[in-house]
N, C-alpha and C positions, 0 to 999 in steps of 0.2 A: 440374825445376830452376826456381828463382825468380830473377828479376832485380829490382834496385831501381835505378831511374834517379833521380838527384837533381841538380837544377840548382845549380851552384856560385854561392854569394853572389847568389841570384836577383834580388833587388830592385836591387842595385848593377849586376848584369850587364844588366838591362833598361835602366837609365839610360845605361850605356856604349854600348849597342847603337846609339843614335842620336846619341851625342856621343863619338866615338872618341878625342877629345883627352884623355879621362880614362883611356884604357887605360894600365896600368902606374902610375897615380897613385892615391893613397888616395881612396876615395869612401865617404860615409856617407849613409844614408837615415833621415829623421826620422819620428817617429810623428805621429798626428793633432795638429793645432795646433802642429806643429814643437816638440813637447815634449822628446823624448829620442831617442837613437840606437836604431833597431830593426834595422838591417842595416849590415854593413861589408864592404868589399873586403878581400882579404888584406893589401894595403898599409896600409890603415887599422888593421888589427889589429897589424901590425908596428910602427907608430909609437906604439902604446899607447892607442888610442881604445877605451874599454870599452863593451861592450853595455849599453844602458840608461842611459848617461851623459846627464845633463840638458844640453840644448843651450846654454842661456845660461851655464852654468858652464864650458863647454869652448870658448867662442868663440876664446879666445886660442890654444889648442893647434891648433884647426882652421886658423886663419890662419897660424900658425907653420909647419905642415907642408903648407900649400897643399892642403888637403883639399877635394874637390868635395862640396858639400852639396846634397841634394835633399829636397823634401817628398814624403811618400808619395803614390803615384799608383796607386791600386788598379785603376782602369779599364784603365790601360796594362798593369799586371802580369797582370791576369786575361786580357786578350786574348793576350799573349805566352805565358802558360801554356797556353791552349787550343791554340795553334799547336804548342808542344812536345809536348803529349799526343797531338795528331793525328798528328804524325810518328812518335811511338813506337808508336802503334796500327797502323802499317803493317807492323810486323815480327812481330806475334803477335795472335791474336784474344782472348787472355786478358789483360785490362788492368784494373787497379784503381787509379784516381786516388786517392792517399792524402792529398795536400794540394796546395796551389797549386804547389809545386815538387818534389813527389815522386810517383813512380808505380811500383807493383809490376807486374811482367810475368811471364807464364808461358812458359817456354822448353822445352816438352815436345817430345821427338823431335828435337832439334837436336844434332848430333854435335860439330862444331868450335865450341864456345862462345866460345873466346878470339877467333877471327877474327870470328865473328858479333857479338860484343859490340862490337868495334872498328868494325864496319860500322854498327851502330846508333848509336853515339856520333858517329862522323864525319858520318853523314847528318843527325842532328839539329843539330849545330853548323853544317854547311854550309847547311841550309835555314832555320834560325831565328837563327843568330848567338849562341845561348845556350850556354855551355860546360856540359856535364853530366859526371857520374861515374856509372859503372855497376858494380854489384856483383852477382855471380851465385853462387848457392849452393843446396844442397838444401832449405833452409828459409828462411822470412822473416827470422828473427832472424839467421841466418848471412849472409843477403843484406845486411842492415843493416851487419853487421861488415865484409863485403867492400866495400861502398860506401864506408865511412869510410876503409878502407885504400887504395882506388882513388884517392881524392883526393890521397894522398901519393905515388902511383906514376904509372902511365901513363894513368890515367883509367878503366881497366877492370881488375877483379880477379875471377878465377874460382876459387872454392873447390870443386873437384870431386873431391878425394881426401882421405882421412883424414889423411895426412901434412900437407897444406897447412892443413887446418882446425886441427889440433893446434898447428902452428907459429904460426899467427896468434893463436889464443886464449891462448897461453902468456903473452904480455905485454900482452894487451888489458885495459884498466882495467875492472873490474866495474861501476863507476858509469856507464860509457858504453854499457852494454848496453840494447837496446830492451826496455822493460818493467821496468827497475830504477829505481824512484823514489828520491828523496832519503832517505826513511826506511829502505828496505831497503839502500841503499848504505852508510849509516852503520852499520847493524847488521852487515852482512857484513864490512866493513873492520875493525870492532871485534873480530870473531871471527877475524881473520887471513886472510879470504878477499878478496884484493885484485885478482885477475885472473879473467877469464872461464874460463880453463883450470882454475883452482882450484875455481871454482863447479861446473864440469862434472864434476870428479872427486869431488864430494861424493856420498855414498850417496843413493839415491832416497828412502829412508825419512826421512832428515834433511830433505830438501827438502819432502816432504809435510807433515812436522810443523811446519816453521818458515816456509814460504813459500806455503802454500795451493795451490789448484789452478792458479792463474795461474803461480806459480813452477815447478810441475811441468811445465806445458806449455812454458815457456821452457827448462827444463833438457833436455827431450826434443828441442826444436828445436836446442839446442847440439850434440846428438849426431847431427844431420842427419835427425831424424824430423819430417816436416812435420805440425804440429798446428794451424796457423793457415792456413786455406785462403784463396785469392783471393776477394775479394768483388766480383765483376764486375757485380752488380746492387745498386744503392743501396737501402737501407731507406727506406721513405716517412717524410718528416719529420713530426714531431708538432707543431712550432711554428716560427715564423720571426720574426725581430726586426730592426728598423732603428733604430740609435741612433748619434748623433754628438755629441761635445762642441762647444759653440759657440766661435767665435773670441773672444768676449768674454762676460762675465756680462750677463744681461739680465733685467729684470723687466717689460719692455714686453709687454703682452698681444698686441698686433698681431704683433710679431716671433715670439712663441711660436706663434701661429696659423699664420704662414707656415712655420715650421720643422715643425710637426706635419703640415701639409698636404703638404709636400715629402717627409717621411719616409714617411707612409702611402701616398703615390702610388708611391714606389719599392717599398714592400712589396707593394702591389697588383700591380705589374708582375712581381715575383718569383713571387707566387702564381699568376698566369696562366701564367707559363712552366712552373711545376711542375704545372699543371693541377689545383690543389686549392683548396678554399674553407675559410675559418675559420668556426668557430661562435661565437667571441668575440674581442673586441679589447681589449687592455690599453694604457692610456696612463699614463706615469710622468713626473714632473718631479723633477730632482735639483739641489740646490744644491752648491756646492763644499765638501765635508766637510773639506778641508784648510785652508780659509780660516776660521779661528775668529773673525775680526773681523765676519763676517756671520752673520745668523740662519740657522739650518739647518732645512730641511724637505724631505721626500721623499714628497709625495702621489702616490697611484696609484689607478686605478679600472679595473675590468674590466666590460665591457658585453657582454651576450649579444646576438647578432644574431637578428632575427626569422626570417631565412632565411640559410643559409650562402651567401655571395657572394664574388666576387673582383674585382668591377668597382670602378674608382677612385671613382666618384661616391658610392656607398653607404658605402664604407669611410671616405672623407674625412668624410662627414656624421657617422658614428659617432664617429670619433676627435676631431673638434672638439667634439662634445657632451661627450665625456669630459674634454677639456681645460677646457671651461667650468666643469665641476663641481669640478675639483680645483685650479684656479688660485687662488693666494693672493696678494693684493696686498701690496706692501711687501717681497717677497723677491727676491733676485737668483739666477736659475737658471743652471746651467752646462750642463744637458743635458736633452733630451726623448727619451723612448724609446717606441716603439710596437711592440706584439707581437701577432701573430696566433696563436691557439691553437685546439686542437680541430680540426685540419685533416682534411678528408675529400676524396676524389677528386671532381672535377667531376661525374662520371657517377653518383655516389651521393647527390647532393643531394636531400633530401626536402622538399617544400613543406608549408606549414601552411595547412590549409583555412580557418582563422579569421582570417587576416591578409592584407592586400593585398601583392602581390608585383609590383614594378616592375623586377625584375632584367633582364628580356629587353631592354628599351630601353637600360638603362644598360650592359649587357654589350656591346651593339652599339656604343655610343659609345666604350667603352674599347678595343674592337678596332680601331676607326677611328683612335683616338689612337695606339695601338701601331704601326699600319701607317705613319702619317705620320711618327712619331718615328724609326721604323726606317729610313725612306727619307731624311729630311732632317736627322736628328740628334736626339739626346736633348734634350728640353725645347722642341722646336719648338711642340708643343701641350701645354699644361698647365693645371691648375686655377687660376682667377684668384686664389684666396686664397694661392697660393705667393708672390705678390708679384714685383717686378722687381729691387729692389736687394739684398735678402737680406743685410742687414748682419750677421746672426748666423752666417754660414757659417764653416767652418773657416779658421783662419789657415794659409795655405800660401804663405809668402814665396818658397820655392824650387821651386815646382811646374813640372815640365817640360810641354811641349805634349802634346796627345793625338795622337801621331804616327800611330797605327793606327786610331783610332775617330772622327776628326773631319776632314772634307775640308779645312777651313781650315788644319789643322795638318800636313797631309801634307807630307813633305819634297820640296822642289823642286830639280831639278838645272838647271844652267846650261850 
């Protein structure tokens, strides 16, 4: 049996966790630069706030319904997510973290799944304060269905008999099935297949002809045949990227240098955590393609590294060299993007006999920076070209404190 644990309105729940005055009130979380709505509480959905709504266009409605507004705070959400996943892992060794707020679980050999499911849910809510829903079924696709129905019931839904599965799928919209994209949904609905039950009752020959092997696998999963196993070991990444839109358009070369240094430094830290090294670094600049009053340009460059490394010093040097080559004077840029490609494990780095290698010293320096920043807080030690003021940073007018990752923001009791 498979379980799917899903945090309810995760971003909004994280914000409410430290500001309980918003419990029972509408809450929305905005995208980078406070652009549009990317998360809503149930109360916000009820008053008509749409997903993706542009913030400046709905200010009046937000004020009218007294909606709590927050800038996205991914450091906070990532830390709370890790706490939720750690608690879930206490109940089974078979865990697949599917996304920041979803996790598949293997419940092999457990008899009373209903009570066990409630124990899992109650424990996570008690230990983290984040409400979750848990769906349990014989396959991943059915676990997704059970999870969605659990949100409308007691928080736990177990589909362990054919009668329960048939009853749930009878009215379950086909477009809500995991694995049914917009194109297949339109196609099926046009043919009169509007529910998951109707799809399941189609002949396997028709599914093979019209929905490829992915559709066949989903069809079998709807019949309780597990075709999508748990992925408890993550596949090694082939590339990593760090990119953020600026809080304002800028053509200032010094600001672009600061942003590039900051992004490649974050990327280097990610690479060291994953214990891998890139063979090439790509740097891109982007103007705002929606602002037709400004000149448009999207310059990019890929630079091969003499040796695969993941220390901050060498990667910053390479990225700034790329920026210098692609910078165009007279353009206003909205975003810089740095990408590490051709990733290989640290243990498989092969040196070049014909070029000088200074990685050993720079690797030690990066490890010291990581240790200091881990103890005293991110950014305590950083490369000088990151600058101090960083006027280009994201616009985050409604950003909440770093309650769980910064000693200065930890909640104090009186």
